[in-house]
C-alpha positions as CSV (number, residue, x, y, z in Angstrom):
1,M,5.4,-12.5,5.3
2,E,5.7,-13.4,1.5
3,T,4.4,-10.6,-0.8
4,T,1.5,-12.4,-1.9
5,D,0.0,-11.8,1.8
6,V,1.4,-8.5,1.9
7,L,-0.1,-7.5,-1.5
8,E,-3.6,-9.6,-0.5
9,T,-3.8,-7.2,2.9
10,L,-2.9,-4.1,0.8
11,T,-5.8,-4.9,-1.5
12,Q,-8.2,-5.2,1.3
13,I,-6.8,-1.9,2.6
14,F,-7.1,-0.2,-0.6
15,R,-10.8,-1.5,-1.2
16,K,-11.8,-0.2,2.3
17,V,-10.0,3.0,2.1
18,L,-11.0,3.7,-1.4
19,K,-14.4,2.2,-0.9
20,R,-14.1,0.2,-4.2
21,D,-14.7,-3.4,-3.8
22,N,-13.2,-4.1,-7.2
23,I,-9.5,-3.1,-6.8
24,V,-7.0,-5.8,-8.0
25,L,-3.5,-4.6,-7.0
26,T,-0.5,-6.5,-8.7
27,V,3.1,-5.5,-8.0
28,D,3.4,-3.3,-10.9
29,S,0.3,-1.2,-9.8
30,T,0.6,2.7,-9.3
31,A,-1.6,5.6,-8.4
32,H,-2.3,6.3,-12.4
33,D,-3.7,2.5,-12.4
34,V,-6.2,2.9,-9.3
35,P,-9.3,5.2,-9.4
36,G,-9.4,7.5,-6.4
37,W,-5.7,7.0,-5.5
38,D,-4.6,10.4,-4.8
39,S,-2.2,12.5,-3.0
40,L,-4.9,13.0,-0.1
41,T,-5.8,9.3,-0.2
42,N,-2.3,8.2,-0.4
43,M,-1.7,9.6,3.1
44,V,-4.8,7.8,4.6
45,L,-3.7,4.6,2.8
46,I,0.0,4.9,4.4
47,S,-1.6,5.4,7.6
48,Q,-3.8,2.8,7.7
49,I,-1.1,0.1,6.3
50,E,0.9,1.2,9.0
51,K,-1.6,0.6,11.6
52,T,-2.7,-2.6,10.0
53,F,1.3,-4.1,10.2
54,S,2.2,-2.1,13.3
55,I,5.5,-0.5,11.3
56,H,6.1,3.1,10.5
57,F,7.3,4.8,7.5
58,T,9.5,7.8,7.4
59,F,8.5,10.7,4.8
60,R,11.7,10.0,2.7
61,E,10.7,6.1,2.5
62,I,7.5,7.0,1.5
63,V,8.6,9.2,-1.6
64,K,10.9,6.6,-2.9
65,L,7.8,4.1,-3.1
66,K,6.8,3.8,-7.1
67,N,4.5,1.2,-7.2
68,V,2.9,-1.6,-5.0
69,G,5.6,-3.9,-5.3
70,D,8.0,-1.3,-3.9
71,L,5.4,-1.0,-0.9
72,C,5.0,-4.7,-0.4
73,G,9.0,-5.0,-0.5
74,A,9.2,-2.0,2.0
75,I,6.7,-3.6,4.5
76,A,8.3,-7.0,4.4
77,G,11.6,-5.4,5.1
78,K,10.3,-3.7,8.3
79,L,8.7,-6.9,9.4
80,K,11.8,-8.9,9.3
C-alpha cells in the first residue's frame, strides 16, 4: 500500500473519529495541527486505525510516532 493510499484512509478515519469533515492530513501533520487530536482521541484513533488496517501497535511503537508520516510508515511496514 502506497503512502498516499494510507494517508487518504487515515484522513477518513480522522474525519470520522474527530467529527470534522474539513480535516486535511499531510505527512508532516502532528496533533498540534489537528483540532481535537489530543491524548484521549489519540487512543480512539489508534484503535480505529488498527481495526481498519487489521494491524496492532505496541505501546512502544505508538510513543515513537511523531507525525502522520511516521504513522503512515508504521502502517505500511505492518502491511508488508
